[in-house]
N, CA, C and O of each residue as an XYZ file, in Angstrom:
300
protein
N     115.230    109.894     94.645
C     114.270    110.965     94.478
C     113.412    110.726     93.236
O     112.282    111.206     93.148
N     113.961    109.982     92.282
C     113.224    109.686     91.060
C     111.955    108.893     91.367
O     110.914    109.109     90.748
N     112.052    107.969     92.332
C     110.880    107.176     92.718
C     109.790    108.033     93.335
O     108.604    107.798     93.100
N     110.183    109.028     94.126
C     109.207    109.930     94.737
C     108.469    110.727     93.668
O     107.249    110.877     93.732
N     109.196    111.230     92.703
C     108.571    112.006     91.631
C     107.617    111.126     90.832
O     106.515    111.556     90.491
N     108.031    109.903     90.533
C     107.137    108.991     89.798
C     105.893    108.678     90.620
O     104.796    108.594     90.069
N     106.052    108.504     91.949
C     104.887    108.255     92.795
C     103.946    109.451     92.789
O     102.734    109.286     92.645
N     104.489    110.652     92.943
C     103.650    111.846     92.968
C     102.887    112.036     91.660
O     101.792    112.599     91.658
N     103.453    111.575     90.556
C     102.788    111.704     89.258
C     101.766    110.594     89.022
O     100.950    110.693     88.106
N     101.802    109.541     89.835
C     100.870    108.424     89.658
C      99.479    108.813     90.168
O      99.308    109.847     90.813
N      98.505    107.978     89.873
C      97.137    108.218     90.341
C      97.080    108.240     91.859
O      96.440    109.111     92.448
N      97.758    107.271     92.501
C      97.754    107.243     93.964
C      98.436    108.484     94.544
O      97.981    109.023     95.553
N      99.505    108.933     93.928
C     100.188    110.134     94.380
C      99.316    111.367     94.263
O      99.325    112.232     95.138
N      98.565    111.443     93.180
C      97.648    112.575     93.006
C      96.568    112.569     94.085
O      96.210    113.618     94.619
N      96.055    111.387     94.399
C      95.026    111.263     95.439
C      95.602    111.671     96.792
O      94.962    112.399     97.551
N      96.809    111.202     97.090
C      97.447    111.543     98.365
C      97.637    113.055     98.476
O      97.343    113.640     99.518
N      98.126    113.687     97.412
C      98.323    115.143     97.449
C      97.011    115.879     97.653
O      96.953    116.836     98.424
N      95.966    115.449     96.979
C      94.664    116.102     97.130
C      94.130    115.936     98.551
O      93.608    116.883     99.138
N      94.262    114.736     99.095
C      93.776    114.487    100.460
C      94.578    115.298    101.476
O      94.001    115.881    102.395
N      95.893    115.341    101.320
C      96.722    116.149    102.230
C      96.307    117.622    102.147
O      96.212    118.299    103.171
N      96.062    118.108    100.949
C      95.612    119.488    100.791
C      94.299    119.739    101.495
O      94.137    120.758    102.167
N      93.358    118.821    101.352
C      92.049    118.966    102.007
C      92.204    118.942    103.522
O      91.575    119.733    104.224
N      93.038    118.040    104.025
C      93.270    117.960    105.475
C      93.877    119.267    105.993
O      93.454    119.771    107.034
N      94.859    119.816    105.284
C      95.460    121.078    105.712
C      94.439    122.214    105.706
O      94.431    123.055    106.605
N      93.586    122.234    104.693
C      92.554    123.276    104.615
C      91.590    123.157    105.788
O      91.253    124.158    106.420
N      91.143    121.936    106.082
C      90.209    121.735    107.195
C      90.863    122.081    108.527
O      90.244    122.723    109.376
N      92.110    121.659    108.710
C      92.813    122.005    109.948
C      92.954    123.506    110.104
O      92.716    124.046    111.185
N      93.336    124.175    109.045
C      93.498    125.620    109.116
C      92.206    126.345    109.373
O      92.168    127.311    110.136
N      91.147    125.889    108.744
C      89.873    126.577    108.832
C      89.138    126.277    110.142
O      88.614    127.185    110.786
N      89.102    124.996    110.531
C      88.291    124.583    111.663
C      89.051    124.507    112.991
O      88.485    124.782    114.049
N      90.327    124.136    112.935
C      91.051    123.876    114.171
C      91.913    125.059    114.590
O      91.820    125.524    115.726
N      92.742    125.542    113.691
C      93.711    126.575    114.052
C      93.055    127.953    114.141
O      93.169    128.632    115.162
N      92.374    128.361    113.084
C      91.719    129.667    113.068
C      92.705    130.819    112.972
O      93.906    130.595    112.821
N      92.220    132.029    113.056
C      93.018    133.264    112.999
C      93.944    133.305    111.784
O      93.687    132.646    110.776
N      94.999    134.067    111.886
C      95.916    134.258    110.759
C      96.667    132.980    110.422
O      96.832    132.647    109.248
N      97.119    132.266    111.436
C      97.846    131.010    111.196
C      96.955    130.004    110.463
O      97.432    129.252    109.613
N      95.697    129.994    110.786
C      94.754    129.105    110.107
C      94.604    129.442    108.639
O      94.567    128.553    107.789
N      94.519    130.728    108.343
C      94.404    131.150    106.944
C      95.671    130.831    106.164
O      95.609    130.480    104.985
N      96.811    130.953    106.817
C      98.065    130.577    106.161
C      98.062    129.090    105.848
O      98.495    128.681    104.771
N      97.576    128.280    106.781
C      97.480    126.835    106.557
C      96.499    126.512    105.432
O      96.740    125.597    104.645
N      95.406    127.249    105.350
C      94.448    127.070    104.252
C      95.119    127.350    102.912
O      94.960    126.578    101.966
N      95.858    128.432    102.826
C      96.532    128.791    101.574
C      97.583    127.749    101.206
O      97.712    127.376    100.040
N      98.335    127.280    102.207
C      99.326    126.237    101.955
C      98.637    124.949    101.493
O      99.154    124.251    100.621
N      97.486    124.633    102.068
C      96.737    123.435    101.680
C      96.220    123.486    100.254
O      96.024    122.445     99.627
N      95.999    124.685     99.736
C      95.532    124.817     98.354
C      96.586    124.341     97.348
O      96.239    123.903     96.250
N      97.848    124.423     97.711
C      98.920    124.050     96.779
C      98.907    122.553     96.472
O      98.837    122.193     95.297
N      98.972    121.649     97.480
C      98.922    120.226     97.129
C      97.560    119.803     96.559
O      97.487    118.892     95.735
N      96.488    120.465     96.998
C      95.171    120.150     96.439
C      95.141    120.468     94.948
O      94.710    119.642     94.143
N      95.591    121.649     94.585
C      95.620    122.030     93.168
C      96.579    121.141     92.383
O      96.284    120.768     91.248
N      97.717    120.800     92.972
C      98.682    119.948     92.275
C      98.093    118.572     91.992
O      98.315    118.010     90.919
N      97.353    118.033     92.933
C      96.727    116.733     92.721
C      95.589    116.788     91.717
O      95.469    115.915     90.857
N      94.765    117.801     91.824
C      93.599    117.915     90.937
C      94.012    118.249     89.505
O      93.477    117.675     88.556
N      94.952    119.167     89.344
C      95.334    119.613     88.002
C      96.549    118.886     87.444
O      97.035    119.235     86.369
N      97.047    117.879     88.159
C      98.097    116.970     87.692
C      99.392    117.688     87.314
O      99.855    117.610     86.176
N      99.966    118.388     88.294
C     101.304    118.927     88.100
C     102.122    118.656     89.353
O     101.562    118.424     90.425
N     103.421    118.685     89.225
C     104.312    118.390     90.341
C     105.344    119.510     90.461
O     106.182    119.696     89.579
N     105.269    120.239     91.549
C     106.165    121.371     91.752
C     107.612    120.939     91.998
O     108.539    121.693     91.701
N     107.814    119.742     92.534
C     109.171    119.263     92.821
C     109.897    118.744     91.593
O     111.126    118.779     91.543
N     109.169    118.271     90.616
C     109.776    117.609     89.460
C     110.804    118.464     88.718
O     111.885    117.955     88.421
N     110.532    119.723     88.404
C     111.546    120.518     87.684
C     112.851    120.687     88.463
O     113.909    120.876     87.863
N     112.783    120.621     89.788
C     113.999    120.727     90.595
C     114.940    119.547     90.370
O     116.140    119.639     90.626
N     114.380    118.438     89.887
C     115.165    117.224     89.652
C     115.252    116.876     88.171
O     115.532    115.733     87.809
N     115.011    117.868     87.321
C     115.164    117.679     85.885
C     114.033    116.925     85.208
O     114.203    116.436     84.092
N     112.885    116.821     85.857
C     111.717    116.145     85.295
C     110.723    117.181     84.787
O     110.791    118.346     85.177
N     109.803    116.769     83.922
C     108.779    117.706     83.428
C     107.837    118.163     84.543
O     107.711    117.489     85.566
N     107.194    119.274     84.353
C     106.271    119.862     85.323
C     104.939    119.118     85.370
O     104.382    118.895     86.445
N     104.443    118.743     84.215
C     103.129    118.088     84.119
C     103.226    116.604     84.449
O     104.162    115.926     84.027
N     102.259    116.111     85.198
C     102.241    114.705     85.587
C     102.165    113.760     84.403
O     102.799    112.705     84.406
N     101.396    114.130     83.393
C     101.273    113.297     82.194
C     102.626    113.131     81.523
O     102.958    112.036     81.071
N     103.405    114.190     81.452
C     104.731    114.121     80.841
C     105.688    113.270     81.666
O     106.522    112.559     81.105
N     105.579    113.334     82.985
C     106.415    112.504     83.869
C     106.089    111.037     83.652
O     106.990    110.208     83.529
N     104.787    110.713     83.604
C     104.402    109.305     83.393
C     104.843    108.812     82.035
O     105.268    107.665     81.902
N     104.750    109.659     81.022
C     105.162    109.260     79.666
C     106.669    109.009     79.602
O     107.126    108.104     78.904
N     107.440    109.823     80.343
C     108.897    109.669     80.329
C     109.328    108.386     81.046
O     110.422    107.876     80.804
N     108.477    107.872     81.917
C     108.751    106.608     82.578
C     109.588    106.813     83.769
O     109.925    105.852     84.460
């Protein structure tokens, strides 16, 4: 699990999270629609924000820092 957290904190991991968030938002807004679509849009905002603002929600669950910069510094 340590490798996953390090990947998510890396530049490529941040890009992947942002892209996944954008895809979820587009799917919710354009494809699904209605209430389920809006729920998907809200869920998509989480990985998008995590990638853009460089934080990892999973890291504290495994004893790692919340901020991506701190995870990268810890190695």
